[in-house]
N, C-alpha and C positions, 0 to 999 in steps of 0.2 A: 480557663477564664483569663482575659487579660488583666494586667497589673495595673493598679492606679498610676496617676501621673508621676508620684516620688518615685516608685522603684524603676518604673520604666526607663527613666532616664539614665539610670546607672546600669543597665544591663538588660538581657533579653535573650530569645532563642537566636540561635545562628541561622544565617539564611543560606540558603543552597541554590542551585541552578542559576539563572539570569535574573532573579529578582534583585533589584537593588537594594541594599542594606536599609536605606531610609524609606522603601516601600513595604518592607516586611510587615505582616499583619502584627506582630507583636509591638509594632511602632505605631501602626496607623490606626488599629482598632481599638482605640481607647478616648475615653472622654478628655477633653482639655481642662475642664474645671478640676482643679486638685480636690482629693478626698472623696472624689465621687466614683464607686466601683463600676464595673460593666452591668452587674444585675441591678444596680439602682436600689437595693434593698437595705443594704447594711445600716446607711444613714436616713432612709426613708425620704430622699430628694424624690422630686416629681421628675416625670419624664420629661425630656426635651423634646419629644416629638410634637409636631404641629398638626392640630387639626385642620384639615383643609376642606371645605365643602366641596362636595363634588359637582361636576355639572347637572346633574339631574336633580339636586336639591333646590327646593324653592328658594327664592330671594326677590327682595324688592331693591333692585339696584346691585352694585358690585358690593361684595363683602371681602372679608380678608381672605388674601390667598396666599398660598406659601410660597409661590414663585417670587413673591414681592411683598413690600411692607404698606401696601396702599390700604387706606381704609376712607368711607367717605367723609368728606370734609364738611364740616356744618358751618352755618353762619357767614358763609363768603358773601362778600360786597362787591357788587361789580362798578367798574370805572367808567368814565366816559368814552364814546368811540373815538377811535384816531382818525375816523374818516375826516372829521373838520381839520385836523392838523394836516392832512394831504390835500385838501381841496386847493386848487389853483397852483398845484406843481407842474412845471413846464419841462422837467427833464427827469430822468432817473435819479441824478446826484441830488436835484432839488428836493425830490420825494423822499430821499434817503434823510437829507438834512431835516425835513419838516418833521418825519417820524421820529428823530432823534431828540426831539424835544419833550417826547412824552416821557412823564416820570416812570423809569422802569420800576420802582419800587412798590408802585400802587398795585393792588390786586388788579386781576385782569380777567375776572370770571363774568361774562355779560350777562345782562339782564334781558336784554332783547333779542330775538330772533334775528341771527344774521341775514335772514333773507329779507327782512325790513331795512337792515342797514345797508345793504348793497342790492337795490331791486334791479338794476340794470344788469346784474350778473345772472339773474333767472336761475338762482340756487334752488336745488331740490331739499336741502336740509339733510343729505346724505355726506356721510365720509365713508370713504374705503382706504382702510390701512394697509399697506402690503409691507410685511416682514419677512425675513428668510424663513424663520421658524415659528410656528404657534407656541404659545406659552406652556404647552404640554409635551412630555415624551411620552410616547404611546407604545403599549403591549398588544400583541396580536395574538390571538387564539381562536382558530377557525369556528364559526358558528356561534360563538360566545361574544359577551360585550367587550368592548374595548378597556383595556387598563390605561387610566389616564393618571400620570404622576406630575408633580410640578417640575418645570424645566428651570434649571439653575442659570443665574447669569442674567443680564440685562434687566435687572429688576426695575430701574427707572422707566426703561422703555414700556414694560409691562404695565407698570402703575398708569403711565399715559393713556394707555389703550382702555384701562378700567374707569379712569377719569372721564374719557370722552363717552364712555357708555351708560354714565351715571345719570341720576335723575336731575343733577345739577346743569346738564348740559341739554341744548335744544338740537343737538345733533343725532341722527340714526347712524350709530357706527357699526362697520362690519370689518372684521379683521381678516385678511388672507394671507396665509403662510404656509408653508411645506410642513408636512406632517414630523419632519425629521426621519431619522433612521428608525423605521417599526423594528421593534424587537420582537421576536417570536416568544410566546408563553406556553412551556409544556405542562401538561397534567401530571403533577407529582405522582399521583395515584397509580398511573399507568407507567411511569419510568421505571427501567429494570432496575435501578438502584434505590427505587424508593422502598420505604418502610412498608411490611406486609399490613393489610387491612385490619383493624382492630387493636394496633398497638398504641394503645393509650397512652402509656408513658412518653415515647418517642413523640406522638403529637403534642404532647403537653410540654415537652421540652422544646419543639419547634416554636409553638406559641409564644413560650417565654422568651424565646430569643428574638423572636419579632417584635417584642414591645420594648426592647433596650434600646439604648441609643446606638447600638451597632448598625442598625440598618440605615441606609439612605444618606446618613449624615457624617459617619466617623470613619471613613476609608478614602483612600486616592480616588476610587472609582465608586460611584454609588452602589450600593450592594441591597439585594432583595432575598433573604433568606428563604422565602417562599417560593422561589422558582429557581430553575436550573439552565445552566447554559445551553443553547440548542446544540444538538449533536453535528459533526462535521458535515454529513450527506446533507442535513438538512440546510446548511449555509450554502453548501455548492448548488443545490437545486433551486435554492431562492424560496420567497414566501410568495405564495399565490394568493392575491386578495381578490375575491368577488366582488362584482357590483352590489350585492348585497351587504356584504361587509363595510363597503364604503359608504353607503346610505345609512348604515347603523352608525358608523363613527360621525357622520355630518348630524345626524339627530342629535347625539350626545353632546357635540359640539354647540348646538345652536342655543343651548342654554347658558353658556358660559358667563361668569361674572364679566369678562372684559367686552361682552356683548357677542353677537353672533360671529362664529368664527367658521370661515369657509376653508377647507382643507386643500391643499394643491397637491396633487399626486405625482411624484416622479418614478418612471417605471424603466425597467430594462427592454421588457418585451411585453406584447398585449395580445391577448387572444380575442382577434376580432370577431369571432363567432359567437362566444361566449359573454365578452367584455372584461374578462379576468386580466388582472395586471400581475406580472412576474417581477419582484423585486429582488434582485441580486446584488451587484455592487452599489450599495446605497451610499456608500462616501464619494462617489464620484462627482456628485452634484457640488461638494465643497471644494473639490481640489484647485480649481482655477481661482477660485477667489480667495482661498486661505493659504495656498502655496506662492501665487503670484503677487494677488493684491495686497493683502494683508502685510505681507514682507515688505515690499515695496514701498507701501504707504507708511510703514513703520521704520524707514531707511535702512532696510538690510538688502542687499542684493544678492542674489544667486550666482554661482558660477555658470559661466556659458554651456549650453548643451546643443545637441542637434536639433532640437525644438519639436522633435516627434511626439513626447508626452504633453507638451504644453498645446500643441495644435489638437490633441485629442480632449485636453481639458476645455480648451476654448470652445469646442463644439458642444461640450456638455455644458459650459455655462451660458452661451447662446440660447440653447433649447430649453434650459432652465428659465431665462427671462421670457422666452415666448410662452411657454406655458404659463408662467404667471399671468402674461398679457390676456392670453385666452380665458383664464381664470376669472380674472377681472372682468372682463368685457361680458362674463355671463351674469354677474351683479350689477353692473353699471347703468345707471340711469341718467339722463341728460341733467345736466346741473350738479351733477355728483361731484365732490373734491377727492382726487385721490392722492393720498400722502404716501410717499415710498420711503422706507429706511435702508440704510446702510450699504455696504459695498458690494453685496451679493447680488443686488439689484440695479446695477449702475446702467445698463441697457434698457431697462424697463420703461423710463419715461419716453425715450426716442420711439420705442416699439408701440406703445399707446397713441403717441402724436401722430405716428404714420395712419394709425386706424381712424382715429377721432382728432381732427386738427384743432378744434376748438374746445377739448378738454382740458381741465383745471387740474394741473399736478403740482405738488410741492415735494422736494426731495429735502432729507437730512440725512448728512454723513456723521456717524458717531465715532469715527475714528480720524485720526490726523490725515491731513492731505499733504503731500511732499511737495517739495520745491520742483521746479522745471527741469533742474539738473538731475533729479532722481527719477522723475516721470518718463524722462525722454528715453530711458533705459528700457521702459517697457515697451515690448515690439508691438503690443495692440494699444498704444496710447491714443491715436486719434479715434479708434472705436470706443474707447470708454469715455472720451471727453464729449464726443457727439453723442454718444448715447444719454449721458446725463443732463445735455444740453437741450433736451426734448422736455425738462421740465420748466414751469412759470418761474418757481423760485427755487434756489438751491441754500440751504442752511448750514452751517459750520459751527463746531464747537467754540472756536476761537476766531480772532481777526486774522491771525497770522496764516491759518488754514484757508480762509477765504482768500487772501491775498496770493497765496501759492497757486489756488485755482485759477483765480482771473489771470494772472501771470501765464500760467499754462496754456490757457486758451489764446492768447496773444501770441506767445512764442511758437507754440506748436501748429495751431490751427490758423493763425494770423486773423483772429477777430479783435475787433476794437473792444477795448474793455476798461472799465474805470471800477471805483470804490462801490459803485451801486451796483454794477452788474457786467454782462457781456452782450454785445450785439451779435446775435447768431441766427442764420438761417431764417432772415426776415423778421425778427422779433427780439424783444429785449428779454433777457433772462436775467432776473433780480438776483443778487447774490448778497447774503446777508449773515450775522452772527447771532446765535440764540444758545446762551449755554445753558444747557440742561441741568435740572434742579432734581430734588428728592420730594418725597410726602413728608417733609419735616413733622408736622402735626401728628400723622400716626405712628412714626419712628418715635416721637418723644413720648406719646402714649404708652406704646409698647416697652420701651426701654424703661421707662419709670413706674408702669403700673403693673407690673408683674412681680409679685412677691418673692418667686423662685429666683429671678435675677439679682435680688438682694442678697438671697442667702449664698448664691454662687460668687457674688462680690466679696462677701466675707470670708469665705474659704480660700480665695485666690490671695487677698490681703495676709491671711494667716499663713499661706504656704510662703509668701516672701514677705517676712515681716522686717520692717526698717529699710527696706529697699525701693528703691524708685523702679517704676515699670515702664519699659517703653514697648509698645505695641506696633507691630506692622501686619498687614492682613494682604496678600497679594495672590494672583495665579501664577502657575509655575509656566510662565512665559519668559523668553529671555528679554523681551521689551519692558517687564516689570521691575528690573532693577534689584532683584532678591540679593544676587551676587555683591552687587555695590553696596547694598545696605550692610551685610556681613563685614566686607572689608573696611568700610568705614566705621563699623561698630568697633572693630579689631584696632583701627587707628585711633578712636577714641580712648579704650582702655589703655594703649600705650602712651598716648599723649597725656593723658590725664590720670595717673596711677591711683590719684586719691579716691577715684570713683570704683576702683574694683572692690567688690564685695558689697557695694552699696545700690547697684543698678543691675537690672536683669532685661533682657531682650526677649520678649515673646513674639515669634513670627509665626504665622498661620498660613501655609501655602496651599490653596486648593488646587486641584487638576486642573489643566489647560483645557479649554473647549475648541482649539484652533487645531485644524487638520495638520498644519505644517510642524507644530511642536509635538504632537503626537508621534510624528514619524522621527522622532529623536530614540533611535534604536539602540544607540549605545548608552542612553541615559546621561548625556554629556552634562546638560543642564543640572539633573538630580546628583550626578556625582560630583559637580563642582560645589554645589551647595553644602552637601553632606561633608566634603572634604573641609570646606571653610568653617562649618560648625564644630567638627570635632578639632581642628586646629585651635580655633578660639578658647574652646573650653579646655583644652590640654594646656595653652599657654596661660591662661589666667583664671581656671578653675580649680576645684578641689573637691575634698570629700563634703565640705559644708557649703561651698558655692559653686554654682553653674551659671555661666554669665549668659548663654543663649538656649533657650528652648525652643525647638523647630518641630512644628507639626504639619507635615504634607499631607493634610486631609481636609474634608469638608468638616465643618463644626455646626452645631445647631444653633438656631436662631438666639436663644437663652444665653448661651457660651458667647456668642459673638458680641452682643450687646453687653455683657458682663465685661468682657475684655475692653471695649471701647469706654465703658464708664470707669473702670478701675484704673487706666492707663495715667501715667503721668506725663507722658510725651507720645505724641502719634507720628510715626516716621513712615514717609513714603518716598521712595527714592526712584520713580519710574523713569527709564531713559527715553521713552517715548511712549506717550498714553494720549488717547483721546478724551475718555472719560472716566474720571475716578470717583465712584459714589462712596467709597471708603473714607474718603477726606471728609465729604458732606456729612456722613452719618456719625463720624467722630466728633464734629463740632456741635452736633445736638446733642451728643450723649455727654458732653463735657460741661452741661450748662451748671452743674454743682462743683465740678473739680478744678475747671478752667485749664486743663492741660494744654501746653502750646502744641501746635501743629507745625511740624517740618514737612515742607512739600516740595517736590522736584519743580524747577522751572520748565521742565518739559512735559508736564503733565498738563492735560487740556482743562482743568480746572484752575490751573496756576492764575490765570487773567481773572477770574472772578474772585478767587481768595486773595486779594492783594495784601491782606493784614496776616497772612500766615508768615512763616519763617520759609523764604525760598532758597533752595540750594541747588547746586549744580552736582548731580550723582557722580560725575566723572572726576569731581575735586575731592579727594577723599579727606584731606586736610580740613577742606572748609566745610564738609557734613560734620566732622569730628567737632570742629569748634561750635557749629549750629547746636550740636547735641549738648555741649558742656552750656552753652548760653541758656537754652531751654530748660535745662535742668536747674540753673542758678537764677532763673528770672524772678523779680519779685512779685509780690502776689498782686500788688496793684495793677502792675503792667501786664500780669497775666489776665486780669480781669478785664482791661482795658481791651486788650488784643483779642479776647475772646467774645467780648460784647459785640465788637464791630463785625466779626465772623459770624456770629450766630444771627445777627440781623440780616445779613447777607445771604445766609442759607434758608432762614425761615421766610423770607420775602421773596425770593426767587425759587420758587418750588415747581414741580414737575407739572403741577395745573397751571401755573403761570408761563410756564415754557410752552405748553400745549397751545394755551391761547392766545400767547404773543405770535407764535410762528402762523396760526391760522389767521389772525387778524391782518399781520403784514402781509400775508398772500393774497388777502381778500382786497386789501387796500391797494396793493401793486396792481392787481387785475382791473380793480375798478377806474384807478387814477389813469393807467395807460389807455383804457380803452377810449377814455373820455378826453383825453388832452392831446397827444402827439402822435397818436397811431395814424399812419397813411394807408388808406385802402388800397388794396391790390388792383392793378388795371384791368378795367372793366372791358375784356376783348370783344365781346357782343357789341357793346357801343361803340367800340373803336371802330369795328368791322363796317358797323352801319353807316357812320361818318363818312369813313373812307370811300365807301362805295356811292354815295350821294354827293361827294364833291368832284367839281371838275379841274381844280387848281389846288395841289397839295404840296405843302411845305414840309420838308424833314431836316432836322437838326440833331446831330449824333456827337456827343464826345466820343472820344476813342479808348484811352486807357480805362478798364474797369467798366465800360459800357459795351463796347464791342468785342474787347479782349478782356481776360481776366488780368488781375494785378500780379505782376511777377517781380522777383528780387532785382532781376537785372533788365532794366528799361529797354535796352536793345533786343531782349528776347521776346518782347511782347509784339510778335509778328503774326498777323491775322491769318487763320486758317483757311483752307480752300472753300470750306462752307460760308464762312464769312464773306469772302471775296464774291462767291457765287450770289450770295442772297442780297447783298448792297447793289450789286451790279444788275441784278433782275429788277430791283425796285428803280433804280436810277434810269433804267430803259425806258421806262414808261414816259411818254412825253407830257403827261399830265404832273408828273412828279419832279419836284425840285429837290436833290437831295445833297445836303452839305454835311461835311465833317468839320466840326470846330474843335480843335485841339490845342494843347500846350505844346505838342510835339513841333520840332523845326520843319521848315520846307524840306530838306534831303529826306527825311525819315518818311513823310507823307509822299513825297514824290517815288520813292522807292517802292514803296508796298501798296499804294492806293492811286499812285498818278496815272497808272495805264487805264482807268476806268474814265474815258473822257467825259460821259455825262455826268461825273460827279464833281460838286463843288468843294474846295478845300479852303480851310482857314488855319494858319499855322501861330504859334506862339499866342494863343487866346486873342487871335482876332488882329495881330501887328501886319500878317500878310494874309492875302487871300488870292486864290486862283480860281477863276470863273470856270464854269463847264465849257467844255469843248476849247479850252484854251491851255498853252503851255507856258503862259508868261505868270509870273507873280506880281502882285501890285503890293507895294510898301507903303502903309498907311501911317507909317512914322519916320519917313525919311527926313523930315525938318526937325526932327527932335534931337535935344542936346543929350548926348550919350555920355557925359563926363562922369556920370554918377557910377557908373560900372565898375570904375578903377577900385572907388572907395567900398564898393559891395564886395569885389573880389577879394580883397584884404581881409575882410570880415569872415568870409566864406571859407578862405583859407587858413584861418585863425583856427576855426573850429573843426574843419577837416583834419587838421593835425592832431587834433585831440579827441576825434570822435572815430575809433575804429571801423572800418566799412563803409565810411561816408565819402561822397565824392561830388564834385561840380559839374553841371552841365551848363556850358556855355552856348546861348542861343544868340541870333542876331540883335534881339531886342531885349530879351530878359534872359536873367541870369536863375540857376536853379541848383539848390543844394539838396542832394539825396542822401537819406539816412536808412533806406530800406534794409540794406545789408549790415547795419550795424546792430548791436543789442536793442531790442525794442524799446525797453524803459529808459535806457540810458541815451539812445537816440533821439526820443520824445523830450527829454529833461533839456539836453543840448540844442535841441529845435527851439524851445521855449526861451532859453537864455539868448541864442542867437537872434530871436525875433525881436526881444527887448533891446538888444544891442543896436540893431538896425533901426528900429523905431525911434531911439534916442538920438541916433547920429544922422545917417542918410536920410530918413525919412523927413527929418525936420529941416534938412539942407535942399533937398531936391524934391519935385513932383513926382514921387514914385510912392508905391504901396508895396506891402510885404502881404504875401498871400501864403496861407496854410494849404497844402495840397495833401495828396496821400503818401505819408512818409516822406515829404520833401517841403522846403519852403522856397518860394520864387518872389523875386524882386521884378517890378516891371512899370512902366509910367502909368499914371493913375488914369490917364484916358483911355488906356488900353484893357478891354476886358471883353468877355463874349457876350454880355449884354448889349454892348454897342453893336456887335455883328448880327446880333438876334434883331434888333429894331431896324438895322438896315435892310435885312432880307425880307421881313415882312412888309416893308414898304415898297421893294422892288418887285416882289413877285406877287400878280395877281392876274386878272384879266387884261388890266393895262396898268401903266405906271400910277402908283398911288392907290391902285385897288387892292384889297386885302386877300389874302389866300382863303380858301373856303375850308382848309382843314391844315392843320399844325400838329406835327408830332416832335417834341423835343425831349430827347433822353441826356441824362448825364448823372454821374455818381458822386461827385466831390464838392468841395466848397465853390470852385470856380464856376461850376456849372449852375449854382443859384443865382449868377448875374443873369443867365438866360432865363431861367424861370422868374426872375423879378421884372425883367424886361417885358415879358410876355403879360404878366400881370397888369403891366401898365399901359397895355395897348387897349384899343378900342375894339379889338376883335371878340365877337361872341365866344363866351367862355365854354359853351358846349360844344365849340368846334377846335378848341385848343386843349391839347393832351399833353400837359407836362409831367414827365415821368422820373422819378429819381431810381436809381439801380441802388439795392442795398436793403437793409433792414426797414421794416414799418415804423419802427420805434423813433428814427433818428428826426431831429429836427430839420424839416425842408419846407420849402416855399412850393414845389410840386405837389400837384393835386393827386397823384397817383404813384405806385412803386411796383417795380419789378424786382424779383430776388437777385438775380445774378446775371452775367453776359448772355449765358445760354437761353435765358429766359428773353431777352432782347432780341437774338437772332432768331428765336422760334416765333416772336410775335412779328418780326418783319416776315418771314416766311409765310405766316397766315394772310398778311396783306397781299403777299404775292400769289396767292392762290395754292402755294406747296402743300398747305394742309387742307383737308375737307371739312369744312364747318358744318356741314350738314351731317355728317356720318361720325365726326369725331370732335367730340368738345375741346375746348382752346386749352383747358387744363391738360388733358391728355396728349394734346399735340406739343404743349411745352415739354412734358415728360419724356416723351418719344424723341423729341429733338435733343434733349439732355443726353438720352442714352445713345444716339446716335453720334452726337459731337464727341461725346467722352470727356467733356470738359467740366470743371467744377471751380467756383472762385474760392 
């Protein structure tokens, strides 16, 4: 029988084999609460096991579930809808500003059906939540009912699922998740080493062991003494799960408190004839996410390899997301909202978007998101970013993570981004911050409503009389900062010797759930922590005083809450953390003790708990000083600090988090649909008008319209396909085709001048070359160009200070390019340069400063593409002054808006004018239509040329085929 905690700290059995001393059963198989023995009979303490309702048990809405602390919250009051705050928003940034005016401290549980609040979205009332694993670990025995046990970790997320399924919500909630590793259950009665039938004494002993705290909760790996490990042959052959077995599990999960659960099956082999699934290497589905993504997102980088293992893991990761997409499609109904969670499913939004272009998708990342300097080290960085950009809205735990994501989309993918989101693939993807919370009401009820917890608190206090107690609880991950915590505590005892003998650190370290950390074959983390504990206790401890008590094990719920309530200081030293619920639960459990919270500034909850004592875990002296400050803090200061933290935690609960995310998602969807979305070009209408017209006018921008934007402007040469398509269009005598570009004459002559039927306009209309002519006409020859010297001096000033920028000197205009510079710094310098020019040159001369794509251009005010557009409309028709019967104008940036504005000012019938912007549908434009990228432009022109068969092949298919043929993407 394991010894109580008093004796176990001073000695124990010797370890043998490869088992680390800190993980030996003599250390791990003990209850944490002092004075309670393993059998739990000597002192009459209650069993800490938690009764969990099984999925089969009847329930009216969600009940207590052992995998979380959720319980139904009563008396919730709904706030006003945020729709009125968002009405009238004209841009993503304006929408974000309006939504920020909503009081985040108000309850956010809606009274009205969301379908009534957003009728334009045609919501079905259903939510499909996709998470990597279901809330249960499953045990399998052929032909029998599945064994369901509560899965540890991510309790706040599981609470959210239960809340969305509760009677307080109008949603119809479905949870889609992987079964996790299916564990085989062997029949003990048939096992060769099992006790013979009729051995009542051994059976009674087994039942007695099963009722003690030793099972499930008090060992580094959850144990179940009623089952045995599968033999090696069974593991090699794998588990065979029949269709009947799968149906049986789905039936059991359909009645779960978190709502209907739809399990995802991931298999190694499939028997197509009988439908059986063979499960062998079940850990393969975790490897890419937990070896590559988890480590990099937590700022840890692997040594370079040959990449063979990574390619195999990536194939499994992609297949995992595809199977999830298949499973979701089986449950999806039009109008459903799909809410995807965490880094295992980063590709899922894009996979769903490809199948259902109008699906509503929200994504929330529960771990940190790294800066672009780290993410660019990932070989699959583009695939990961484009995968998650299939969502309509992406949520993060803190602002720094959202800023990193937007920066990565700009630096790696080249997309425009702002604090409101990212413009990608023809749509605006909102990016926002939603700090997750906990079910504070249920936790307070549990922590203070159980008499057994009060008993445990008294015993812990009796074990450490007259001593201050510092409590820490973390997983055995390198990113949790447990080693830093012990080193800082050692520094504290060294720097403040007066506290020796008066303070103890109780650290509970539960096993890691991350595949990468499990592969620590040498027990490096455990060894380091064990050595630090031994060193501290050896230096500062004695027979009557032990400074550190370390428990590398799971503990029961009662013991956990007892530790949080009895603590004088809570200490969290994460070196990188997305969400830390321990800090929130500690605040709730300290409403009588007012113990200060010391929280790492690298934790995802640091931004939410601004009144905690923030520390840098790498600054050991600073942490030591913060421990001393917390221990000596006056009572009134403790109460004041705790009151602010308590208000924050109890008003920003997991229920509020769930509602805020869904409300913001729906508001974004409704607002963007109603205000600034530009429809995709109607190719059937375009083709019909084109065929009817006898005189047609085409005006095309060059960069970003006919060719993709590239870092080096001189590299933007037209492909053979572009030249052939434009030449074919211009060769029709009924067509007048013009390229109106900011490029100079030399560039246009070199690459497009050989097409004699083509009209050219250089430098935004400063020069024109009419079709079948080799001469350029200067429209600004009488203009005073003295302003160029002043502009050149200013451009040179910023070029010297912006690495990668350069100046392009044209005959009329001057352009400062910063496409090769750092995107954020280049944009900042461009804003400063523009202010400088507007305050000096623009006030002295008749010039204007124009923003382009990664450039600034200064030109005379009367020179713009709009003037050329008006001139061409008046010149081309059946006769002078007679308008064309068909106009197609395409451009992608701010300078092309002059053409769209000029066309709106003409008296042409609007049904004959097609003004088309190239880019996202969400950007503000005067154009009536949009196309996504240059390849779509070329495909559309080819459609008009007759290159695509309109009858046999829809326009969308023609565009896709053209994109594949060209091989380009902007």
